[in-house]
N, C-alpha and C positions, 0 to 999 in steps of 0.2 A: 288756249293750252289744254292739254288733256287733264288727267286726274289731279296733277300736282298744281292745284289752283292757289292763287294768292301768294306766290313765292317766286323768287328768281329760280332759274334752273339750278339743280344741285351742283352743276359744273362738273369738273373732271374727276376721274378715278382710275385706278389701275385695272380692276376687274369688277364688272357688275355682278351683283349677287341675285340669284333667283331662289327666293325662299319659299318653300312649300310647307303646308301644314303637316305636322307629324301625325302618324297613326299609332295609337297605343291603347292599352287596356281593351283588347278586342272582346273580352268576355269575362264573366266572373262565375263560371260554373264550379270551379274548384275553390277550396278555402282560400288559397293565395289570391285568386281572382276576386273573391269577396272582400278580402282585406284591401286590395288595390282600389276596388270601387269605393270602399269606405273612405280611403284617403282622398279620392277625387272629390267626393261629396264634402268631406271635412276641410279640405285645404283649398281646392281650386274653386269650387262653386261659391264659397263666401267671398273670394276675391272678385269673381264676376259680379256678384250682387253689389259689392262695394263700388265696382267700376260703374254700375248703372246709376249710382247716386253721386259720383264724383264729377268734377268739371270736365266737359268735353275737351279733347285735344285736337289742335289743328296742326297741319303739316309744318307751317312756319314756326310754331312753338317747339315742335319736336326737333327741328333742325337747329334752332337757336340753343336749346338746352344741350344738344349733343356737341355743338361747337365749343361750348364752355365747360361741359361736365364730363366728356368722355375721357377716361383715364389714359388711353393710348395717346391722345393728343397732348395731354399734360406731360407725359413722358417724352414725347417728341420735342416739345418746347424746351424741356430741360436739356436735351441733346444740343439744341442751338446755343443755349447758355454755355454749355461745356465747350463747344467749338469756338465761341467768342473768347472764352478764357484762353484757349490755346492760341488764338490769333493775337491776343494782347501779349501773351508770353513770347510769341515768336519775334516780336519787335524789341525785346529786351536786349540791352547791350551787356556784354560780360562785365562782371564786377571787378574792380581793381583789387590787387592783393598787397597786403602789407606784411613784410617779414622782418624778423630780428635775428641776427646772427652774432654769436660770441665765439671767437677763435683764440687759440693759443692761451688757454686758461685751464686751471684746475688739473694740471698734468703733473709733471715731475721736473726737478731741477729748476731751471730758470722760468719754467711755465707752471710752477707749483701753485701760484696764486694769480691775482689779476693784474700784476704789475706789467706783464708783457701782453696782456689781452688786446685783441682787436675787436671793436664793437661796430656792427654794421646794421643800419636801418634802411630797408629797401622797399620801394613802392613799384609794383609791376602792373602792367595793363596789357591785356590781349587785344590786338587790333585785327579784326576779321578781314579776310580777303574781300575785296570789293565785289558786291553783288550777293553775297551769302545772306545777309540780313534781309535785303529786299526780296530775295527768292522765298525766304521763310515767311515773310509777311504776305506775299502774294499767295502762297500755298494756304496759309491760314485764312485769308479773306475768301478765297475760293471755296474752302471747306465750309465756312459760314453760309455762303450763298447756296452751296449744294444741300446743306441741311435745311435751309429755308425752303427750297423747292421740294425737298423730300417731305417736309411738314405740310406744305400745300397739297401735295399729292395724297398724303395720308388723310388730311382733312376732307378732301373731296371724296375719297374712297369711303370714309366713314359716313359722310352725309348721304352718299348714294345708298349705302347699306341701310341707313335710317329710313330713307324714302322707300326702299324695297320692303323693309319690314313693316313700315306704316301701311303700305298698300296691302300687305299680307294680312294685317289685322283688320283692315276694312273689308277685305274679301271674306275673312272668317266671320265677321259680324253679319255680312250679307248671307253667308251660307246658312247660318242659324235661321234667318228670316225665311229662306226657301223651305227649310225643314218645317218651320212653324206653319207655313201656309199649307203644306201637305198634311200635317197633323190636324189642322183645322178642318180640312175636307173630310178626313176620316172621322173626326169627332161629329161632324154633321151627318155622316152616313149611319153611325151606329143606332141612333134612335129610330131612324127610318127602317133599318134592317130588322130591328127587334119587332117593330109593328108588322112587318111583312112575315116574319116567322110566326108571330101570334095569329096572323090571318091565314097561315098555311100556304102563303105564296112563295116562301123561301125555306130552305133547309136550315135546321139549327147549326149545321156545320158551317154555314156561311158566316154566322156570327163569330164563331171561333176563328175562321179564316181572316176576317176583318180585324179581329183583336190581335192576331199574330202579326199581321201587316203593320198595325200601329205600334206594337212592341218593337219590331225590328227597326221601324223608322225612329222611334225614340232612342234606341241604342245608337243609331247613326248620329242622331243629334247630340247625344252625350259625347261621342267621340269628337264631333266638330266643336263642342263646347270646350273640351280639354285642349284641342288644337288652338283655339282662340286664346286660352289662358297662357299656353306656351309662347305664342306669338307676342302677347303683351309683355311677358317677361323678357323676351329677346329685345323688344323695343325699349323697355325701361333700361336694360343693361347698356344698350348703345347710347342712351341718353345720359348715362352715368348715374342712374338711380338704383338704389338697392331693391326696390320693388315698384310696381306701377302705382302712381299716385294720381292717375288721370282716369277719366271715364271713357266714353265711346270716342273713337277717332272720327273726325269729320271729313267727308269727301264724297264725291260723286264718281263712282266707278264706271258709270254707263257712258261717260263722255270719251270720245276718241278724236283723233285728228289725222290728217293726211301727212305722211312724212315726206321730207325732201328725198331726192335721189340718193342712192348709196354712194355715188361718186362725190356728191356734195358733202356728205357726212365724212367720207374718208379724206377729203381735202383738208380737213381741220386737224389731222393727226399731228403734223409737225409742230404745231403750236401748243401742244398739251404739256403741262408741267412735268408729267412723267418722262418726257423726252428732253425738255429744257434743262432738267436737273443734270442730264448727262453732259450738257455744255459746261455747266459749272464744274462738274467733276473733271472734265477734260482740262479746264483751266488749272485746277488743282494739280492734276498729274503733270501738266507742262511745267508748272513751278517746281514740283518735286524733282523732275528730270534735270532742270537747270541746277537745282541744289546738289543733286548727285554728281553732276559734272564739275561743279565747283569744289566739291569736297576734297579732291586731291591737292588743290592749291593750298599751301600752308598759311596758317594765321601767324602773325608776328607777335612775339612777346617783347615788349619794351619795358625796361626797368631803369630806375634812377634812384640813387640813395646816397647816404652819408656814412663814412667810416672814420672811426676814432682809434688812434694808436695810443695805448696807455703808456708805453715805455718812453715815448718821445713827447707825448702830449699833442701830436699833430692830428689834423683832420684832412680828409680827402673825399672827393666825390666819386661815386661808383656808377657807371653807366653799363647797360647791357642790352643786347639784342639777340633773340633766338627764334628759330623756326625749324620745323621738321623738314626733312628731305624726302620727297615722294619717290623713293627709289623702288621699294618693294610693293607697297600698297597704294595703288592708284584708283581704288574704288571701282574696279572694272565690273565686279559682280553687282554692286549697287546700281551702276549705270544700266546694265542689262535688265535688271529688275524694273527700274523706273521706265525704261523704254517699253518693256512688255506690259506694264500696268497702263501706260498711255494707250497702247494698241488695244488692250482689252476693253477700254472704255467704248471704243467704236463698235466692237463686237457685241458688248452688252446693250448698247443703244439700238443696234440693228435687231437684236433679239427682242428687246422691249417694244420696239415699233411693230414687229411682226405679231407679237402677242396682242397689242392694242388693236391692230387691224383685224385680227381674228375675232376678238371680243366684240368689236363694232359690227363686223359682218354677221356674227351669230345673233346678236341682239336685233339687228335690222331684219334679218330673215324671220326671226321669231315675231317681230312686230308685224311685218307684212302678212305672214301666215295667219296670225291671230285676227287681223282685219278681214282676211278672206273668210275665215271660219265664222266670224261674227256676222258677216254679210249673209252667209247661208242660213245661219241660225235665225237671224232676225227677219230675213225676207221670207223664209218658207217654214222652217221647222217649228219655231215657237208659235207663230200665228196659227198654223194648222193644228198643232197639239192643243192649243187653248180652245180653238173652235170645236175640236173633237171632245175636249173635256166638258165644255158647256152643253153640247148636244147629248152626251152620254149621261151627264148628271140629270138633265131634264127627262131624258128617256127612261132612266132607271127608276125614277119615281112613278113612271107610268107602266113599268113592267116590261119595257121593250128591250132592255139590255140586262145581261147577267152581272153578277157580282164580280166575276173575273174580269169582265170588260171594264167595269167601273174602276177596279183597283189598277188595272193595266194602264188606263189613260191617265190616272193620277200619277202613277210612277213615271210615265212618259213625260208629263209636264215637268215633274221635279227633275228628272235626269237632263232634260233639255235646258232647264234653268241653270242647273249646276254646270252644264257644259258651257253655257254662255258665260257664267261667272269665271270658270277656269280660263276661257279665252281672254276675258277682260283682265284677269290677274296676270297672265303671261304678257299681254299687250302693255300694261302699265309698268311692269317691272322692266320690260325691254326699253320703254321710253325713259324710265329713270336711269337705266344704264347708259343709254346714248346721251341723254342730257348731262349725266355726270361726267362722261368722257369728253364731250365737246363743249360743254358750257353754253349750249344754244337750245332754245325751246324749239320743239318740232311742230311746225305747221300751225294751223288754226283749227279750232274745234268744229265738229260737225255733228 
């Protein structure tokens, strides 16, 4: 497998996320810039120092923490509980009604008191038309299933976001190492340059030029350090943590793998939970349509009771049967709405499938393009740049190259290394996206 070592693939998600390092605090020449820089030093850098002493974080640990601690997942699980409650309530039978009636009492004349009163105790029960309760239960069960698939889709989306952010943190860590290597080369240069100036072999301006190059590089490193701090905050947030409590993230960005064909990747689309959830939603809409068609059919109200006549002392049984006549309201509008809602499910599913195919296609082309870019960089650009760096470093000590040539080759190596890192970052995020969508690991490492 590629970078995502020691774990199952993130599995599926709606949309893969390509997270890039933010650029901020470009300078501090003004008072406001100085204050911002002070905040970076006072707030972010202590966090990075703490990260260096904290326990390293592995991808599997980050995914596990996100699966249990992400607040969006917690809210989605509550949605399932709510849907289950509606499902339970959908199966409830209407409660019986008990009523008491007193007639021919407390009036005038012969009905002045209770001597001529008629007392009735009545028990009534609504009997639903056949199929209504079953349709409600089916709609409620389908809603629970639909929310379950929705939770699965959200879970996989968040896990893919965690993987992408984890990769971004690893790349930010590596970016600092590239800058440190360049700074190390400049630090080795300055003592040699000062000796050359003292010997009259170089101009004093060369020393200032080298110091400026070092300062600019340190400024770039500070920007990269701030980007690392931001990426760590994003990762902690996805894991459900208020702040990062982990050290360096562990992973080998340099590993890549050969992907399967795009056709093989796209063949997995129909089994994704983002599309399966529409099947559950279609079942819910079918049950709701049945319920809408059954609504015009009246429910019966059956009643039975006992009546006592005070004036004669006699008792009698009272029976009743009532139901509405569907003459004016046949729920025509409700049926039209339910039919349209069912049709909309298919349209939404088609739109969702198109979006998934587009996301997979974009990620796949990014992956393939990144591999081609890496091949060029690793086969030619980086080796040539490093050979030139070694030759110019040795030749500069012997006076065969100028300072500008020395600085230029160092900058070339740094830019080539950063270019390789950017290609690796794009590659691994594309892999995380595809693995998150398909649930399948891509190829074998090379």
